[in-house]
C-alpha positions as CSV (number, residue, x, y, z in Angstrom):
1,M,-87.5,3.1,-88.9
2,A,-88.2,4.7,-85.5
3,N,-85.2,5.5,-83.3
4,V,-85.0,4.0,-79.8
5,D,-85.6,6.6,-77.1
6,R,-82.5,6.0,-75.1
7,A,-81.5,9.4,-73.7
8,N,-78.2,8.9,-71.8
9,G,-76.8,12.4,-71.7
10,F,-73.7,13.5,-73.5
11,R,-70.9,11.1,-74.5
12,P,-67.4,12.2,-75.7
13,S,-67.2,11.3,-79.3
14,K,-64.4,13.1,-81.1
15,S,-61.7,15.7,-80.6
16,L,-61.9,19.1,-82.2
17,V,-58.2,18.7,-83.3
18,G,-58.1,15.0,-84.2
19,A,-56.4,13.9,-80.9
20,P,-58.1,11.2,-78.8
21,W,-60.7,12.7,-76.4
22,T,-59.5,10.3,-73.7
23,S,-56.2,12.3,-73.4
24,L,-57.9,14.9,-71.2
25,V,-60.1,14.3,-68.1
26,R,-60.0,16.7,-65.2
27,S,-61.0,16.3,-61.6
28,Y,-63.3,18.8,-59.9
29,P,-64.9,18.7,-56.5
30,A,-68.7,18.3,-56.0
31,A,-69.9,19.5,-52.6
32,A,-72.8,17.8,-50.7
33,G,-76.1,19.6,-50.4
34,R,-76.9,20.2,-54.0
35,T,-80.7,20.7,-54.9
36,A,-82.5,17.4,-54.4
37,T,-85.9,17.9,-56.2
38,N,-86.5,14.9,-58.5
39,N,-82.9,13.9,-58.1
40,S,-81.8,17.2,-59.7
41,G,-78.9,17.5,-57.3
42,D,-77.5,14.2,-58.3
43,I,-74.6,14.1,-60.8
44,Y,-74.8,11.3,-63.4
45,I,-72.4,9.9,-66.1
46,G,-73.2,12.0,-69.2
47,D,-74.3,15.1,-67.3
48,V,-73.2,18.5,-68.5
49,V,-71.7,20.4,-65.5
50,T,-70.6,23.9,-64.8
51,L,-68.8,25.4,-61.8
52,T,-70.6,27.2,-58.9
53,G,-68.4,28.4,-56.0
54,G,-65.6,26.1,-57.2
55,N,-67.7,23.0,-57.3
56,A,-69.2,21.1,-60.2
57,V,-73.0,21.1,-60.5
58,A,-75.1,19.7,-63.1
59,M,-76.7,22.0,-65.7
60,D,-80.4,22.0,-66.7
61,T,-80.6,25.1,-68.9
62,A,-78.5,27.5,-70.8
63,G,-75.1,28.6,-69.5
64,S,-71.4,28.1,-69.8
65,A,-70.6,24.4,-69.7
66,L,-67.5,23.2,-67.8
67,G,-67.7,19.8,-69.6
68,V,-69.3,16.4,-69.4
69,V,-69.0,13.9,-66.5
70,V,-67.4,10.6,-67.4
71,A,-66.6,9.3,-63.9
72,V,-67.6,10.0,-60.2
73,G,-66.0,9.1,-56.9
74,T,-66.2,9.8,-53.2
75,K,-62.7,8.8,-52.0
76,A,-59.8,11.1,-51.3
77,S,-57.7,8.7,-49.3
78,V,-54.0,8.2,-48.9
79,T,-52.7,4.9,-50.3
80,A,-49.3,3.4,-50.8
81,L,-49.2,4.6,-54.3
82,N,-50.8,7.9,-53.6
83,T,-49.4,9.8,-50.7
84,D,-50.7,13.3,-51.5
85,N,-54.5,12.7,-50.8
86,A,-55.4,13.1,-54.5
87,K,-58.7,14.3,-55.6
88,R,-60.0,11.1,-57.2
89,Y,-62.9,10.9,-59.6
90,Y,-63.2,7.2,-58.9
91,D,-63.7,5.2,-55.8
92,P,-61.2,2.4,-55.5
93,D,-63.5,0.6,-53.0
94,N,-66.5,0.7,-55.4
95,L,-65.4,0.9,-59.1
96,S,-69.1,0.5,-60.2
97,K,-70.1,3.8,-58.7
98,R,-72.0,5.7,-61.4
99,Y,-73.5,8.8,-59.8
100,L,-73.1,11.2,-56.8
101,A,-76.3,11.6,-54.8
102,H,-77.2,15.2,-53.9
103,D,-76.0,14.6,-50.3
104,E,-72.7,13.1,-51.2
105,A,-69.5,15.1,-51.5
106,G,-67.0,13.7,-54.0
107,Y,-65.2,14.4,-57.3
108,V,-66.2,14.2,-60.9
109,G,-64.0,13.4,-63.9
110,V,-64.9,15.9,-66.6
111,V,-64.0,16.0,-70.3
112,P,-63.7,19.7,-71.1
113,A,-66.5,21.2,-73.3
114,E,-64.1,23.2,-75.5
115,A,-61.8,20.3,-76.4
116,C,-64.3,17.7,-77.5
117,L,-67.3,16.9,-79.6
118,F,-70.1,15.0,-77.9
119,S,-72.8,12.5,-78.9
120,V,-76.3,13.2,-77.7
121,Q,-79.9,12.3,-78.5
122,T,-82.2,14.8,-80.0
123,G,-85.7,15.4,-78.8
124,E,-87.1,16.9,-82.0
125,V,-87.3,15.8,-85.7
126,D,-86.3,18.9,-87.6
127,Y,-82.6,19.3,-86.8
128,V,-80.1,19.7,-89.7
129,Q,-76.4,20.0,-89.5
130,G,-75.4,23.4,-88.3
131,D,-78.5,23.9,-86.2
132,Q,-78.2,25.0,-82.6
133,G,-79.8,23.2,-79.7
134,G,-80.2,23.4,-75.9
135,L,-80.1,21.1,-72.8
136,V,-83.3,19.6,-71.5
137,I,-84.2,17.0,-68.8
138,T,-86.6,14.2,-70.0
139,T,-90.3,14.5,-69.3
140,T,-89.9,12.4,-66.1
141,G,-88.2,15.4,-64.5
142,E,-85.4,13.2,-63.2
143,R,-81.9,14.1,-64.3
144,G,-80.8,10.5,-64.5
145,S,-81.3,6.9,-63.5
146,R,-80.1,5.8,-60.1
147,T,-80.2,2.2,-61.4
148,T,-77.9,2.7,-64.5
149,G,-76.1,5.9,-63.3
150,N,-76.7,7.4,-66.7
151,S,-77.8,10.9,-67.4
152,K,-81.2,11.5,-69.1
153,Q,-80.2,14.8,-70.7
154,S,-81.0,15.2,-74.4
155,L,-81.1,18.0,-76.9
156,T,-84.0,20.5,-77.5
157,S,-84.4,24.0,-78.8
158,G,-81.9,26.6,-77.6
159,A,-78.4,27.9,-78.5
160,D,-76.2,26.0,-76.1
161,V,-74.6,23.7,-78.7
162,T,-74.2,23.5,-82.5
163,I,-74.9,20.2,-84.4
164,V,-71.6,19.4,-86.2
165,E,-72.9,16.1,-87.8
166,F,-75.3,13.2,-87.3
167,E,-74.0,9.8,-86.3
168,D,-73.7,7.6,-89.4
169,R,-75.0,4.2,-88.3
170,P,-77.9,2.0,-89.5
171,D,-80.1,2.4,-86.5
172,N,-80.0,6.3,-86.6
173,D,-82.8,7.8,-88.7
174,I,-81.9,11.5,-88.7
175,T,-85.4,12.5,-90.0
176,A,-87.1,10.9,-86.9
177,V,-87.4,11.8,-83.2
178,N,-84.6,10.6,-80.9
179,S,-81.8,10.6,-83.5
180,R,-78.2,10.9,-82.4
181,C,-76.0,13.7,-83.4
182,I,-72.5,15.0,-82.7
183,V,-72.4,18.5,-81.1
184,K,-70.0,21.1,-79.9
185,F,-70.6,23.6,-77.0
186,N,-71.1,27.2,-77.9
187,K,-70.3,28.6,-74.4
188,H,-67.9,27.0,-72.0
189,V,-66.0,27.8,-68.8
190,N,-62.4,28.5,-69.3
191,H,-60.5,25.6,-67.7
192,I,-57.5,27.8,-67.0
193,D,-59.6,30.1,-64.7
194,A,-61.6,27.1,-63.2
């Protein structure tokens, strides 16, 4: 059975130590003015990001990953419950916000790369457990969908991540293109230094 081509970036799946991955989401700023070619400056849910000049930017190629974006927001306002002008990775006035356009400044909620295993779609057939893979944008050249807010990153050849296992579910043929696997990042930004 052929797998559905549904590249939607990286999704937190499991913890490396057995704890729930939801226990750790960190907020990082994302400055306006990121590269805008083919929406490549946009940051989508599921994008792998790194730090450049103290700001989160989406990755296209090899490098040290900060983590995976699970939320975005543009508000840093004072409210009755929050008097310290917190750096929010959500927008209380628009909870359906799913991406930051290249010309928007905001914050991203990031699950750290070193603390979690992530689910991702493969772009090739011949992967086996223990193989290494890299990041790639789909053939459309766009990083993600401005309609759904989901990333289009998937896995291709390279050494950025290691496949830990394949997802065990009936609609995932691991011998076919577009299978889903669980990966860990090989190189990551140290969050203590970030």
